[in-house]
Wavefront OBJ file of the C-alpha trace (Angstrom):
o trace
v 0.147 0.159 -0.018
v 1.522 3.234 -0.875
v 1.859 5.909 2.373
v -0.485 8.723 1.883
v 0.574 12.552 2.205
v 0.812 13.508 5.840
v 0.899 17.232 5.481
v -0.125 19.861 2.590
v 1.806 21.988 1.150
v 0.632 23.658 -1.762
v -1.478 23.576 -4.772
v -1.336 24.056 -8.601
v -2.815 23.937 -11.682
v -1.131 22.761 -14.806
v -3.346 22.778 -17.648
v -2.062 20.821 -20.663
v -4.187 20.726 -23.941
v -3.180 18.176 -26.654
v -5.178 16.254 -29.224
v -5.237 12.994 -28.924
v -6.660 10.829 -31.209
v -7.662 11.201 -34.745
v -10.624 10.053 -36.849
v -11.594 8.901 -40.449
v -14.784 10.175 -42.316
v -15.988 8.485 -45.093
v -18.930 9.868 -47.711
v -18.621 13.256 -46.692
v -16.327 16.411 -46.320
v -15.318 16.484 -42.261
v -12.922 18.371 -39.805
v -11.028 17.131 -36.666
v -11.273 19.806 -33.777
v -10.516 19.938 -30.029
v -13.440 19.565 -27.639
v -13.490 21.809 -24.047
v -16.717 21.760 -21.983
v -17.803 24.986 -21.191
v -20.406 23.975 -18.877
v -21.636 21.125 -17.632
v -25.516 21.155 -16.792
v -25.369 18.586 -14.152
v -22.200 20.131 -12.010
v -24.200 23.029 -11.976
v -27.678 21.957 -11.299
v -27.161 22.735 -7.408
v -26.773 26.473 -8.837
v -29.856 26.252 -11.099
v -33.254 27.509 -10.735
v -36.292 24.685 -10.803
v -39.936 25.374 -11.224
v -42.911 23.169 -11.002
v -41.530 19.772 -10.558
v -42.445 16.741 -8.656
v -38.756 16.095 -8.477
v -35.811 16.916 -9.705
v -32.266 14.918 -9.096
v -29.287 14.071 -9.897
v -28.688 10.450 -11.719
v -24.882 9.517 -11.656
v -26.316 6.309 -13.780
v -29.681 7.314 -15.419
v -30.673 4.094 -17.532
v -32.632 4.187 -20.902
v -32.895 1.195 -22.846
v -30.166 -0.627 -20.606
v -27.320 2.311 -21.690
v -26.045 4.084 -18.868
v -25.747 8.131 -18.644
v -25.082 10.884 -15.906
v -28.589 12.260 -16.022
v -30.547 15.009 -14.408
v -33.936 13.306 -13.586
v -36.763 15.745 -14.449
v -40.574 15.257 -13.199
v -43.018 17.453 -14.510
v -46.626 17.881 -12.638
v -49.912 17.695 -14.129
v -50.941 20.964 -13.126
v -48.824 22.987 -14.208
v -47.995 20.999 -16.963
v -44.397 22.457 -17.503
v -41.702 22.285 -15.505
v -38.283 24.532 -16.016
v -34.543 24.528 -14.780
v -32.925 27.680 -15.365
v -29.056 27.948 -15.727
v -27.888 31.820 -16.005
v -24.730 31.389 -17.915
v -21.594 33.330 -19.118
v -21.078 31.651 -22.677
v -17.079 32.581 -23.827
v -16.717 34.430 -27.145
v -15.304 32.555 -30.144
v -12.417 33.029 -32.514
v -12.331 32.351 -36.270
v -12.926 28.538 -36.396
v -14.387 27.680 -33.169
v -18.003 26.614 -32.722
v -20.551 26.610 -29.304
v -22.615 23.684 -29.302
v -25.375 22.213 -26.413
v -25.174 18.626 -26.830
v -27.975 16.134 -25.181
v -29.522 12.946 -24.850
v -33.234 12.719 -23.823
v -35.320 9.779 -22.808
v -37.802 8.182 -20.224
v -36.555 6.178 -17.596
v -36.426 2.679 -17.513
v -38.896 1.061 -15.527
v -41.502 3.488 -16.768
v -44.859 1.758 -17.910
v -45.616 2.769 -20.748
v -49.446 2.137 -22.210
v -52.344 3.560 -23.511
v -52.877 5.826 -21.039
v -48.984 7.229 -20.386
v -48.602 10.102 -23.324
v -44.674 10.605 -22.868
v -43.673 14.005 -22.200
v -42.027 16.989 -24.714
v -38.699 17.795 -24.217
v -37.565 21.853 -25.008
v -35.067 24.706 -24.430
v -34.919 27.900 -24.460
v -32.507 30.508 -24.482
v -32.848 33.641 -23.593
v -36.560 33.010 -23.842
v -36.319 31.829 -27.820
v -36.992 28.157 -28.621
v -34.028 26.620 -29.790
v -35.423 22.716 -29.082
v -38.344 20.698 -29.141
v -39.288 17.200 -29.213
v -42.080 14.752 -27.845
v -40.974 11.558 -26.769
v -42.936 8.351 -25.234
v -39.960 5.717 -25.806
v -37.844 4.035 -22.876
v -34.249 4.686 -24.886
v -32.280 7.659 -25.528
v -32.337 10.169 -28.448
v -28.936 12.088 -28.630
v -29.212 15.975 -30.010
v -26.977 18.920 -30.482
v -27.798 22.744 -31.214
v -25.472 25.201 -32.719
v -25.349 27.778 -30.003
v -22.617 29.752 -31.770
v -24.697 32.814 -32.416
v -25.171 33.207 -28.715
v -21.429 33.637 -27.208
v -19.858 36.149 -25.763
v -23.252 36.950 -24.309
v -24.309 36.556 -20.557
v -27.597 33.592 -21.364
v -30.368 31.835 -19.194
v -30.489 28.775 -20.333
v -33.664 26.242 -19.897
v -34.666 22.923 -19.857
v -37.978 21.871 -19.469
v -40.353 19.201 -19.458
v -44.254 19.231 -20.535
v -46.168 16.126 -19.109
v -48.359 16.777 -21.787
v -52.420 15.610 -21.211
v -51.122 13.782 -17.885
v -47.789 13.108 -15.845
v -48.160 8.923 -15.266
v -44.531 8.172 -15.340
v -43.188 10.840 -16.510
v -39.529 9.733 -15.565
v -37.780 11.705 -17.972
v -33.944 11.844 -18.009
v -31.735 14.772 -19.611
v -28.020 12.281 -20.307
v -24.917 14.437 -20.119
v -26.265 17.982 -21.433
v -23.473 20.202 -21.341
v -22.233 23.185 -23.758
v -18.494 22.243 -25.469
v -16.401 24.836 -27.465
v -15.327 23.396 -30.542
v -11.695 24.894 -31.636
v -8.964 24.016 -34.083
v -6.524 21.357 -32.781
v -2.779 22.794 -31.798
v -1.444 19.463 -32.270
v -1.693 17.204 -35.479
v -4.056 14.083 -34.484
v -2.401 10.907 -33.217
v -2.373 7.474 -35.898
v -3.710 5.412 -33.123
v -5.437 5.672 -29.554
v -5.775 5.963 -26.621
v -8.368 9.173 -26.939
v -11.603 10.242 -26.281
v -14.301 12.622 -27.589
v -17.488 13.234 -29.573
v -18.429 13.543 -33.529
v -20.783 16.017 -34.152
v -22.847 15.008 -37.723
v -25.107 17.213 -39.656
v -27.779 15.479 -41.044
v -29.878 17.452 -43.342
v -33.735 17.162 -44.040
v -35.350 14.117 -45.685
v -31.314 12.502 -45.427
v -30.924 9.124 -44.019
v -31.028 8.796 -40.363
v -27.604 5.543 -39.457
v -24.357 6.767 -38.791
v -21.810 4.265 -38.838
v -18.790 4.526 -36.305
v -16.113 1.134 -36.723
v -19.396 -1.759 -37.004
v -21.586 0.133 -34.801
v -24.788 1.803 -35.973
v -26.328 4.572 -34.706
v -29.531 5.582 -35.106
v -30.231 9.413 -34.987
v -33.489 10.476 -34.150
v -34.583 14.337 -35.788
v -36.632 16.633 -33.505
v -38.493 18.132 -37.564
v -37.344 15.630 -39.917
v -38.179 18.783 -42.773
v -34.872 20.792 -41.234
v -31.058 20.404 -40.808
v -29.813 19.126 -37.606
v -27.009 17.980 -35.844
v -26.137 14.855 -33.979
v -23.456 13.928 -31.518
v -22.122 10.488 -30.739
v -19.080 9.952 -27.992
v -16.336 7.637 -28.796
v -13.492 6.154 -26.636
v -10.431 4.466 -28.542
v -7.790 1.875 -26.815
v -4.231 1.835 -26.518
v -3.787 0.164 -29.445
v -6.870 0.884 -31.416
v -6.274 2.717 -34.496
v -8.525 6.162 -34.990
v -12.304 4.922 -35.658
v -13.897 5.287 -39.142
v -17.271 7.707 -39.282
v -19.482 6.293 -42.443
v -22.014 9.071 -43.058
v -24.082 9.120 -46.032
v -23.829 13.083 -46.032
v -24.352 16.218 -44.311
v -20.768 17.705 -42.151
v -18.954 16.010 -39.856
v -16.853 17.593 -37.005
v -14.644 15.293 -34.943
v -13.965 17.072 -31.864
v -11.354 15.103 -29.603
v -11.171 15.706 -25.742
v -8.057 17.406 -24.378
v -6.630 16.253 -21.237
v -5.865 18.124 -17.870
v -3.160 17.928 -15.471
v -3.169 18.920 -12.053
v -1.098 19.384 -9.207
v -3.274 17.955 -6.251
v -0.660 18.108 -3.289
v 3.071 18.310 -2.587
v 3.716 16.882 0.583
v 6.065 15.315 3.037
v 5.032 11.747 3.911
v 6.933 11.291 7.447
v 5.355 12.980 9.988
v 8.348 14.514 11.807
v 11.141 15.058 9.410
v 14.904 14.925 11.356
v 17.539 17.271 10.663
v 20.242 15.616 8.590
v 17.991 12.384 7.446
v 16.598 11.785 4.216
v 12.542 12.337 4.402
v 10.298 11.210 1.417
v 8.651 13.718 -0.502
v 5.339 13.391 -2.739
v 3.504 15.069 -5.543
v 0.136 13.511 -6.378
v -0.725 14.834 -10.552
v -4.148 14.169 -11.656
v -5.617 13.980 -14.871
v -8.650 16.055 -14.641
v -9.778 16.608 -18.482
v -11.916 14.248 -20.117
v -8.725 13.043 -22.735
v -6.024 10.758 -22.287
v -2.550 11.764 -21.281
v -0.091 10.241 -23.420
v 2.960 12.410 -24.331
v 4.862 11.194 -20.923
v 7.152 13.890 -21.245
v 5.987 16.073 -19.274
v 8.895 17.136 -16.118
v 7.477 18.004 -12.928
v 10.022 18.631 -10.117
v 10.066 20.311 -6.590
v 12.413 23.139 -5.369
v 13.621 22.739 -1.931
v 14.392 26.788 -0.574
v 16.314 27.455 -4.046
v 17.814 23.717 -4.931
v 15.577 21.710 -7.304
v 14.691 18.072 -7.503
v 15.793 16.010 -10.399
v 12.681 16.001 -12.712
v 10.547 13.153 -13.007
v 7.966 12.374 -15.422
v 4.148 11.583 -15.438
v 3.588 8.129 -17.258
v 0.619 7.119 -18.995
v -2.602 8.864 -17.283
v -6.378 8.504 -18.148
v -9.124 10.685 -17.421
v -9.451 10.792 -14.130
v -6.446 8.672 -13.166
v -3.274 9.531 -10.591
v -0.270 9.292 -9.886
v 2.308 9.524 -7.213
v 6.020 10.977 -7.594
v 8.446 10.502 -4.906
v 11.863 12.296 -4.117
v 13.950 11.468 -0.701
v 15.439 14.874 -0.013
v 17.975 15.198 3.050
v 17.208 17.750 5.686
v 19.592 20.424 6.731
v 21.509 19.307 9.829
v 20.470 21.997 11.955
v 16.138 22.591 12.183
v 15.242 25.571 10.159
v 12.141 26.636 7.835
v 12.578 25.721 4.183
v 10.089 26.657 1.541
v 8.836 24.161 -1.019
v 7.169 24.535 -4.279
v 6.853 23.552 -7.983
v 7.023 25.443 -10.585
v 4.597 25.793 -13.481
v 5.436 22.360 -15.095
v 6.979 22.633 -18.823
v 7.149 20.417 -21.763
v 4.288 18.460 -23.698
l 1 2 3 4 5 6 7 8 9 10 11 12 13 14 15 16 17 18 19 20 21 22 23 24 25 26 27 28 29 30 31 32 33 34 35 36 37 38 39 40 41 42 43 44 45 46 47 48 49 50 51 52 53 54 55 56 57 58 59 60 61 62 63 64 65 66 67 68 69 70 71 72 73 74 75 76 77 78 79 80 81 82 83 84 85 86 87 88 89 90 91 92 93 94 95 96 97 98 99 100 101 102 103 104 105 106 107 108 109 110 111 112 113 114 115 116 117 118 119 120 121 122 123 124 125 126 127 128 129 130 131 132 133 134 135 136 137 138 139 140 141 142 143 144 145 146 147 148 149 150 151 152 153 154 155 156 157 158 159 160 161 162 163 164 165 166 167 168 169 170 171 172 173 174 175 176 177 178 179 180 181 182 183 184 185 186 187 188 189 190 191 192 193 194 195 196 197 198 199 200 201 202 203 204 205 206 207 208 209 210 211 212 213 214 215 216 217 218 219 220 221 222 223 224 225 226 227 228 229 230 231 232 233 234 235 236 237 238 239 240 241 242 243 244 245 246 247 248 249 250 251 252 253 254 255 256 257 258 259 260 261 262 263 264 265 266 267 268 269 270 271 272 273 274 275 276 277 278 279 280 281 282 283 284 285 286 287 288 289 290 291 292 293 294 295 296 297 298 299 300 301 302 303 304 305 306 307 308 309 310 311 312 313 314 315 316 317 318 319 320 321 322 323 324 325 326 327 328 329 330 331 332 333 334 335 336 337 338 339 340 341 342 343 344 345 346 347 348 349 350 351
């Protein structure tokens, strides 16, 4: 068992962006971007304003059709029939070539009994009071959607998620799956030839065109809210360590393939010995975590601790999947006489 840090000294953040994987799209023009989450609506639910709901709660594993997704459970009342969740957001400005998307899935939770009496719900989204999405839903399955909200960039915005119980609220177990605003930017690094990697594919379907997209051998059926207009659809992907980039087949329309970057965070620098003794070697440790949704694969980022004015030897972080952490350790000799010495780490360099 690894010893736990005994004394917290300093926390520092290092954001290191990289493009982790590439994809091949067949049958249409496509581009490769980097995706960053601007607002995770699940994380921000405690700060949102909810009205007219029988229940609103976070479900880390909401299930529709046997498929789990982090979700917001949103059960409307019978009267008033429309329940809302309002978010006050400041959307970022966009540089040339950047886009903002709201990506989400809608569904009715498994276990909801849908007989002739139950009429399902209608999901809708508004930005500053303007309707940008609406779809009725009466299935125990997910339907994924993406809305281009680039025109709202750089503005203070009220985003409203609404669920309408329609004629009755029986088994209206509505869930919003992975609702988030994502910013897409041109990549700063060339795509890798193989994984690991993670990201999201945004596919634009034009009116009355086929609804099936293939990612490798997996079939994805899109469900447009209105078949007579163009619409975007998101598909999240993961590639393994030795897997080649996925192949995307989409009969027509625009495809954006966006990769999540990693984000290395220095959580702690600590002395792992309760009482340092003058003149003896003591263990020092640094906890580094990948707080991003992308994989850290370069393994060339240098981390070191400075004791007083003397830097200890650099160490490299191994491959880290999203959420994984690594403990880097040093042995440092205390001065022969008791004294106060500051320890810190500079912003790590190298990619």
